[in-house]
N, C-alpha and C positions, 0 to 999 in steps of 0.2 A: 675435369671435375674440380670445382672450387673447394678449397680446404679452409680450415680455421686459420691457418697461417696466412693465407691470402687476405682474409678479413683483417687480421692484425696488421699486416703490412699496409693495406689500403687506409686504415684508420690511424696508423702511426702509434699503435700501442702494442703491448706484449700479448702473446697467446693467452697467458693467464688472465689478463684483464678481459679479453673477449669472452673467455669461458665464464668468468664471473657475471658478465652482462647477460649472456645467454641462459645461464642457470639461475639468475637472480640470487646469487650466493655471494655475500660479502659486499663491502662498500665500494661503490664506483661513483665518481663525480657525475652529475647530471649531464654536463657538456660532453664528457667522455662517452657516456652511455649513448647519447644522441649520435655521436660520430660513428660509434660501432654499429648501431642499428641502421644508419644511413649506408654504411659500407655493406652490411648484410643485404639490404634491399637492392643496392646497385649491382652487387655481384651475384644476386639471386642465390645466396648461400643457404643450403638446407642442412641443418645439423643431423648427425647420425643418431637416429632415435635409439638404437640399441646401446650405443656408447653412452648417451646421455642417461638412459635408464639405469645402467650399471653404476654410473658415477653418482647419480642422485638417489639411488636405491628406490626410485619411483619409476613407473613405466606407464606408457600409454599404448602398449602393444598387447594384442589379443590373438590367441591361436585359433584358427578355424580349420577343422579337419573334415574332409569330405571323402566318401567312399569311391567315387568314380566321376571324374570331371568330363568324361566323354558322354555321360548321360545328361542331356540338356536340362533336366529338372534341377540338378544341383547348382549350376551357375545362377539360376534364379534365386535359390536359397541364399547363395553367397552374396548376391547383389543386395538383397534385403538386409543382411547382416552388415555389409560394408557401409551402405548408405546411412543406417542408423548409428553405427559406431562413429562415423565421421562427425556427426553432430556433436559428440562429446570429445572430439579431438583424438580419438583412438585410431590406431593403424592396425592392419591385419597382417599376420604371418600365416601363410596358407600351406596346407599339406593335403596330399591325395594318397589315401591308404591302399587303393586297389583291392579293397576287401581282404587285406593281408594283415593279420594281428601283429606280426613282427615289424612290418613297415609302419604300422600305426604307433607302436611303442617307440620306434626310432624318431618319429615326428614329435611325439609327446616329450621325449628327452630334448629334442632340439628347441621346442617351445620353452621348456624350463631353463635351458642354457641361455636363452635370449631374454629371460626375465619377463615373460608375459605375466599379466595380472589376472588372466582368466582364459578359459578354453570353451569353445563351442564345438561340439562333435556330432557329426551325422553318420558315424560309422556303425557297423553291425556286429561288433565284437560282443557276443551275448554275455559272456562271463564278466566283462568289464573289469577284469583284474588289473588292467593297465592303469586304471584311474584310482585304485584304492588308496594309494599312499600319497596322492597329490595334496599339497597344502594350499592350492589356489582353487577358486570356484570353477565348477564345470556345469555347463548347461547342455543337455542333449536336444538335438534338433531333428525332426522327422523320425524320432525314436521315442519309445516310452521307457520309463525307468521309475522304479519305486524308491530308488536310493538318491536320485539326483533330480533337480528341476528339469522339466522337459517341455518342449513345444512340438506339437504334432497335429496332423489333421485326423478327422474321424474316418479312418479307413474302413472300419466295419460297416458304418452307415453308407459309405461310398459303394461298397460291394452290394449292399442291399438295393440301393438306388439303381445301380447298373442292371442288376437282375430284374428288378421290377420294370424298368424301361424297356428292356429287350423283349420281355414276355408281353407287355402291353402292346408292343408294336408287332406282335404276331409270330415271333420265332417259336418253333415247336421242338427242334432238335439242337440243343445248345451244347457247346463245348466250353468249359471253363479252363483257361490256361492258368494253372496254379503257380504262383511265383516261388522263388527260392525259399527253402525251408528255414534258412538261417536269418531271413529278413522279416522281422515281425510285422511291419506295415503290409507286406505282401500277404502274409497269413491272415491278417485282419480283413483285408479285402476279400480273400477267398472265403473266410468264415461267414462274412456278411452275405455274399452271393449264394453260398451253400444253404444258408438258413432260409432264404426266399425260395430257391428252386426246389428244396426238399419238401416244401409245403404246397407246391403247385403240382398240376397234372402234366408237367412238361418232362420229356425225355432229356436227360443231360449226361454228359461224360466229363471226366476230369483228366487233364493231362498235366503232369508235374514237369516243371522246368527248374533249372539250376542257376540261371543268371539272367540279367537284363540286357546283355550285350546283343547288338543287332546281328552279328555273325551267327551266334547261337540261335537267335530267334528265327532266322531264315530256315535253319534246319528243322526247328519245331513246327514251323508253318507247313513245310512240306510233309512232315510226319502227320500232322493233324489231318490234312486232306487225304492222305493215303490211308489212314486208319479209320477216319469218320467222314467218308466222302459226301454223305447226305447232310452234314452239318449245315444248319441255316442261321445260326447265331453264334458269335464268339465273344466271350467276355475275356479280354486280355489283361494280363497282370500289370502292364503299363503301356504307355503310348509307343515305345520302341517296339515292343512285341506286337502290338496292334498294327503298326506300320508294316512289319514283316508279313503278317497275315494278309493284310490288304494287297501287298505286292504279289504274293503267291496266288491269291484268289483271282486277281486280274490276269495273271499269267495263264491261269487255267480257264479263262474266259467266263468267269462267273459275273453275273450282273449284280452290282452293288448299288442300292441295298435291296433290290427286288428279290434276288435269290439268297443273298447272304447279308446279314447285319453284323456290324462289328462295333464294339464299345471298348475304348481304351481307358487309361487311368493316368492322371497327372495334369493334362492339358498343357504340354510344353508348346512353345511358340510355333514349332514346325507343324503341329497337328492341324492348324487352320489352313496351312499352305498345301497340304496333300490334295490329290485329286482322285476320287472325291474327298472332301475335307472330313476329318475324323471326328465322330461323336465320341465324347469322353467324359470322365469324371474330373472336374477341376479341383486340384488341391491349391490353396492360395499360397504358393511357394514364397513369393516375395514378402507377403505379410508374415509368414511363418519366420522368415529370416529376421525381419524387424522385431518381432515379438521376442525371439531368442536373445537378440542384442539388448533390447530394453531390460529383459530379465537379468542378464549377466551384469549390466551396468549397475542395476539396483543392488545386486549382491556385492559387487566390488565396492560400492559406496556405503555398504552396510545399512541399506534402507530396509524397512520392513517389507517382506514379500507376502502379499495377500493370497497368491495362488502359485503353488509349486508346479502344478501340472496344467498347462494351457493347451486346450484342445480347440482347434478351429474347424468350422463347418466346411463341407464339400458340396458341390453343386453339379448337376448334369448339364453338359453343354451339347445341345442338340444340333448336329451338323448333318452331313450327307451320307454317312455310312449306316444311318438308321432311317427307317420309314417314318413318315409323319403319322401322328395319331389321328384316327378318324373321329372328329368331334361331332359329326352329324348323326352317328348311329348311336 
């Protein structure tokens, strides 16, 4: 790894002079500055961003905290954040909380120790006590908050759309897989679906779940068909759970979508690659990440914020786990 000493040696100046050039701090003759920058380019030297931020008392580091990187929805959020932040020269420090409040606090402390100028958090710590005493801006992503700026998709409308679509396509005995109680977006989806199904003449059941992990989802899929074997429509809490239901239904020999229709939620990239491909509600994850980054940069730059709460629309993605609507009748 190339160090600042290597740059100093290559350009024939002191380490202090290289530091002044890189930090634009203090007088350096133009010829000397050019020599140092030529050495930096030739050696492909990359300054330590953390060290520079501590030295200059300024930072281009932002903390990004996600709840579960094994869920393919969250890397999409992260990519949107990173792409937008890079436009402003910011770099990301990343943390994965595993839905653990203590681990979340550890990462927040790490962010502060590394002099980040802001934090984007997609975790589910409902009390949010970990954020109370922070002196830097925080934006919540894929989460709602009355206390902090937030970017999220319209989960309740997504639940409504999913219920309307599965009813319109002929399912009569529907099971809603209700997502974890501590995750607000999951509850919003459930409430939206419940609202529509309660006003219809459709039989439906509700099964509660406690996580989005595929291993757990496999167990719930088995339980679903053991408890409600005549189910002909499933509204899953997300695409991971929908995938587990699809696998179990195919294992049982069910014809999809003739005997059983399934609608997921998120539209992760893998959903289109399943066989049959998964019908789902698309959350614009990448766009949500970009919006959160734009919002945070405005706050960092002390620009006026027009909208503290940014809600993005969701859409139904019609693939092959739902029947086609008969437009002739």
